[in-house]
C-alpha positions in Angstrom: -71.4 -48.4 54.0 -71.6 -46.5 50.8 -73.6 -43.7 52.6 -70.9 -43.1 55.2 -68.3 -43.0 52.6 -70.3 -40.4 50.5 -71.0 -38.5 53.8 -67.1 -38.6 54.5 -66.0 -37.3 50.8 -68.4 -35.2 51.4 -67.2 -33.8 54.9 -63.5 -33.5 53.0 -64.9 -31.5 50.3 -66.1 -29.3 52.2 -63.6 -28.8 54.8 -61.2 -28.1 51.6 -63.5 -25.8 50.5 -63.3 -23.9 54.1 -59.2 -24.2 54.1 -59.1 -23.0 50.7 -61.6 -20.1 51.4 -59.3 -19.3 54.7 -56.2 -19.2 52.5 -57.4 -17.1 49.6 -58.9 -14.4 52.6 -55.3 -14.2 54.2 -53.9 -13.6 50.8 -55.8 -11.2 50.5 -55.3 -9.6 53.3 -52.0 -9.8 53.2 -51.7 -7.8 50.2 -54.1 -5.4 51.2 -51.8 -4.8 54.2 -48.7 -4.9 51.9 -50.4 -2.1 49.5 -51.1 -0.1 52.5 -47.7 -0.2 54.0 -46.6 0.7 50.6 -48.9 3.2 50.1 -47.6 4.7 53.8 -44.2 4.7 52.8 -44.6 6.6 49.8 -46.5 9.0 51.3 -43.6 9.4 54.1 -41.2 9.7 51.3 -42.9 12.5 49.3 -43.5 14.6 52.8 -39.7 13.8 53.4 -38.8 14.8 50.0 -41.4 18.1 50.5 -39.2 19.2 53.2 -35.8 18.6 51.7 -36.9 20.4 48.3 -38.4 23.3 50.1 -35.0 23.6 52.1 -33.3 23.3 49.0 -35.0 26.2 47.4 -34.2 28.0 50.5 -30.5 27.8 50.2 -30.4 28.5 46.6 -32.2 31.5 46.4 -30.3 32.6 49.4 -26.9 31.9 47.6 -28.2 33.7 44.6 -29.1 36.4 46.4 -25.8 36.6 48.2 -23.9 36.4 45.0 -25.4 38.8 43.3 -26.7 36.5 40.4 -29.8 35.2 38.6 -27.8 32.1 38.0 -28.1 28.9 40.1 -26.2 26.8 37.6 -22.9 26.7 40.0 -24.8 26.2 43.3 -23.9 23.2 44.4 -24.1 21.2 48.2 -22.8 17.9 48.8 -22.8 15.9 52.3 -19.2 16.7 52.5 -19.9 20.5 52.6 -19.6 22.3 56.1 -23.5 23.9 55.4 -24.8 20.7 54.8 -26.3 19.8 57.8 -27.3 23.4 58.4 -29.6 23.3 55.1 -30.8 20.1 55.5 -31.0 19.0 59.3 -29.7 15.5 60.2 -30.7 13.8 57.7 -31.9 10.2 58.7 -29.5 7.0 58.0 -32.1 5.8 55.3 -31.6 8.9 53.4 -27.8 9.4 54.1 -25.3 10.7 51.0 -28.6 10.3 48.9 -29.3 14.2 49.3 -27.3 16.5 47.2 -28.1 20.3 45.2 -26.0 20.2 41.9 -26.4 22.8 39.3 -29.2 24.4 41.3 -31.3 21.5 41.2 -32.0 19.2 44.0 -31.1 15.8 43.4 -31.5 12.5 45.3 -29.9 8.8 44.5 -32.2 6.2 44.3 -33.1 3.1 42.0 -36.4 2.6 43.8 -39.1 2.6 40.8 -41.1 3.7 43.1 -39.3 6.6 44.4 -38.6 8.0 41.0 -42.3 8.0 40.4 -42.3 10.2 43.3 -39.7 12.4 42.2 -40.9 13.1 38.7 -43.9 14.1 40.3 -42.2 16.7 42.6 -40.2 17.7 40.0 -36.8 16.7 41.8 -34.3 15.2 39.9 -33.1 11.7 40.6 -29.9 9.8 39.8 -28.8 6.1 40.2 -25.1 4.9 41.2 -24.8 3.1 37.8 -26.2 6.1 35.6 -27.6 3.2 33.1 -26.7 -0.2 32.2 -24.9 -2.6 34.8 -23.6 -5.3 32.3 -19.9 -3.8 30.5 -20.4 -2.8 27.0 -19.4 -6.1 24.4 -16.3 -5.3 22.3 -17.1 -5.1 18.5 -14.6 -6.7 16.1 -11.7 -3.8 15.3 -11.7 -2.3 18.7 -8.6 -2.7 20.8 -8.6 -5.5 23.6 -10.1 -3.7 26.4 -8.1 -4.1 30.1 -10.5 -5.0 32.5 -8.3 -5.2 35.3 -9.5 -2.8 38.1 -7.5 0.1 39.5 -4.3 -0.7 41.2 -4.4 2.0 43.4 -7.1 3.3 45.3 -8.6 6.6 44.9 -7.5 8.2 48.5 -3.9 6.4 47.0 -4.1 8.3 43.8 -5.2 11.4 45.6 -2.2 11.0 48.0 0.2 9.9 45.7 -0.6 13.2 44.0 -1.5 11.6 40.4 -5.4 13.2 41.0 -5.9 16.7 42.3 -9.1 18.2 43.5 -9.4 21.8 44.3 -12.4 23.2 44.9 -14.3 20.4 43.7 -12.6 20.3 40.0 -10.5 17.4 39.1 -7.2 19.1 38.0 -5.1 17.9 35.1 -2.7 14.7 35.9 0.8 15.7 36.0 1.4 13.1 32.9 4.6 14.6 31.6 8.1 14.2 32.9 10.3 17.2 33.0 12.0 16.1 28.9 8.1 16.2 27.9 8.0 12.3 27.4 4.4 10.7 29.1 5.1 9.6 32.7 4.3 5.7 32.3 4.0 5.3 36.0 1.1 7.4 36.4 -0.5 6.1 33.1 0.3 2.3 34.5 -1.6 3.1 37.8 -4.3 4.6 36.1 -5.3 1.0 34.3 -8.7 -0.7 34.2 -12.4 0.8 36.2 -12.2 4.3 37.7 -15.4 5.5 39.8 -14.9 8.9 40.7 -15.3 10.1 44.3 -18.5 11.4 45.4 -17.8 15.9 46.0 -16.0 16.3 43.0 -17.8 18.8 40.7 -15.9 19.0 37.4 -13.6 17.0 35.5 -11.2 19.5 34.7 -9.5 20.2 30.9 -7.1 17.4 30.0 -7.7 15.4 33.3 -7.3 11.8 32.1 -4.9 12.8 28.8 -3.4 9.8 27.2 -4.2 7.6 30.3 -4.6 4.4 27.7 -5.1 2.0 30.3 -8.8 3.5 31.6 -11.5 1.4 30.7 -14.5 2.6 32.7 -15.0 5.9 34.2 -18.3 6.5 36.4 -18.9 9.9 37.6 -20.4 10.8 40.7 -23.8 12.5 40.9 -22.2 15.6 41.9 -20.3 16.3 38.8 -21.8 19.1 37.0 -19.1 19.6 34.1 -16.7 18.0 31.3 -14.1 20.2 30.0 -12.3 20.3 26.9 -10.0 16.9 26.1 -10.6 15.6 29.6 -10.0 12.2 28.1 -8.2 12.5 25.2 -6.3 9.9 23.7 -7.7 7.0 26.0 -7.7 5.0 23.6 -8.7 1.5 25.9 -11.7 3.8 27.2 -15.1 1.2 26.6 -17.7 3.3 28.6 -18.4 6.8 30.3 -21.1 6.3 33.0 -22.4 10.2 32.9 -25.0 10.7 35.8 -28.1 13.3 35.5 -25.9 16.3 37.1 -23.9 16.6 34.1 -25.2 19.9 32.1 -22.0 20.8 30.8 -19.5 18.9 28.1 -16.9 20.3 26.1 -17.4 19.2 22.8 -13.7 18.0 22.1 -14.0 16.0 26.2 -13.5 12.4 24.5 -11.5 13.3 21.2 -9.5 10.2 20.1 -11.2 7.7 22.3 -11.1 4.3 21.3 -15.0 3.8 20.8 -16.1 5.3 24.5 -19.8 4.3 24.9 -21.4 7.3 26.5 -23.7 5.8 28.7 -25.9 9.0 29.9 -28.4 8.8 32.9 -32.1 8.8 31.8 -33.2 11.4 34.6 -30.4 13.7 32.4 -32.5 17.0 32.0 -29.7 17.9 29.5 -28.0 15.3 27.1 -29.5 11.9 26.2 -27.5 9.0 24.9 -28.5 6.7 21.4 -26.0 3.6 20.5 -23.7 5.0 23.2 -23.5 8.4 21.8 -24.6 11.8 22.9 -27.2 13.9 22.1 -29.5 16.7 23.4 -32.4 15.5 25.9 -35.0 15.6 23.3 -32.7 13.3 20.6 -32.8 15.8 18.1 -29.3 17.3 17.9 -26.7 14.6 17.4 -24.0 17.1 20.2 -21.2 14.1 20.1 -20.3 11.0 18.4 -17.8 9.1 20.0 -18.6 5.1 18.4 -19.8 3.6 15.5 -22.8 1.5 14.7 -20.6 -0.8 12.7 -17.0 -1.5 13.7 -16.9 -4.1 10.8 -17.8 -1.9 8.0 -17.0 0.8 9.7 -20.7 2.8 9.8 -22.1 5.0 11.7 -25.9 5.3 11.5 -27.9 8.2 12.0 -31.0 8.1 14.9 -34.0 9.0 12.8 -34.6 11.6 15.9 -32.1 13.7 14.5 -32.8 16.7 12.9 -29.5 19.1 13.3 -26.0 18.0 13.8 -23.4 20.2 16.0 -20.0 21.9 15.8 -17.2 18.9 15.3 -19.7 16.1 16.4 -17.7 13.2 14.3 -14.3 15.1 16.2 -14.3 12.8 18.8 -13.8 8.5 19.1 -12.1 7.1 17.0 -14.1 8.5 13.3 -11.2 9.1 11.5 -11.9 5.1 10.0 -15.8 6.0 9.7 -16.3 5.6 5.6 -20.3 5.1 5.6 -23.0 7.0 7.3 -26.7 6.0 7.2 -29.5 8.8 6.9 -33.2 7.4 6.9 -34.3 10.4 4.9 -33.7 11.9 1.4 -30.7 12.9 -0.1 -32.6 16.7 -0.4 -33.3 16.1 3.4 -29.7 15.5 4.6 -28.6 18.3 2.4 -30.9 20.5 3.9 -30.0 19.2 7.4 -28.5 21.8 9.9 -24.9 21.4 10.4 -22.7 23.0 12.8 -19.3 24.2 11.9 -16.7 21.2 11.1 -19.3 18.5 11.8 -17.8 16.3 10.1 -14.2 16.9 10.9 -11.8 13.8 11.0 -14.6 11.5 9.5 -13.0 9.6 6.5 -9.5 10.8 7.0 -8.3 7.4 6.7 -9.8 6.5 3.3 -10.1 10.1 2.1 -13.6 9.7 1.2 -16.6 8.9 2.8 -20.8 8.3 1.5 -23.8 9.2 2.9 -26.8 6.5 2.2 -29.8 8.3 2.2 -33.5 6.6 1.1 -32.7 7.6 -2.4 -29.3 7.0 -3.1 -26.2 7.6 -2.0 -23.9 11.0 -1.4 -20.1 10.8 -2.2 -17.9 12.9 -0.2 -14.3 13.6 -0.8 -11.9 14.5 2.1 -9.4 16.8 0.9 -5.8 15.8 2.7 -3.7 18.6 3.6 
């Protein structure tokens, strides 16, 4: 009897081992097949992108020849354009609306990491609809309360009502003034909340959203290449602007007197980058625009360690009039030798009439003359 029990146990053990071996083999085969499928999909994607890249290069070259210019920065082609199908052919549904030419470069919209890797290898710009972080930016103490409601009117309704005007891709200034020169509060009310600008807009014109205090978050499409002067001036409740890879020109006063807007630049942008919500060159070496402070409780800003120069009127945006303290990782001598553009500190310390630069070997005090 004991022998039979041992034999049964042995048989059960052998069967268990066989079952486990079969399961392991099945898993390996499944993973192998999955890897083969992924490789095949990636190869097909690469081949398709090579075709679109060639088509884009031919179109850009022909446009430059037709315009008799060596500058391709103004060449754009989006799905809504008449020439789009002629250039790219009938685009499959899986690529529909994702392929465009912006600023003389082929751009493909995707959030798939494997596709982004292929695009980087091929020298094709990629863009995402979110252009970066998906979560709303948390408010710091001292900031205005953000308006988190959605827009009361859709994009099409805003267009038909005349609150916004798009001509040849340029979003022009909203008529925000009444005949008596006072602000048109009706328009400002309709522009409360989060605004996602439609694809096809290529430029945010000068003064486009000036004094629209109700705007909270703005997302630009990957067709926009430029943001004009004072485009968002006095948008005091503006908390976040998602800037896609396509943008290659931002006026130095585009966000003047905003309420601490977080500039969220796509990591795929070839011209700009953002650190702590502020604008820098792609390499992070030149600080171009400070729209928000590092600490609103103590009104301070920490200059990124990567910065080796400060641009013209870099602090002339956001709410930097309240800025009192700046922290610099280098010495006082290194700060004094740091290249700075004209009027780089315009607005800094206007409230306190003084500001301080804290360096590794001491503090520099700067008195602000009030005219």
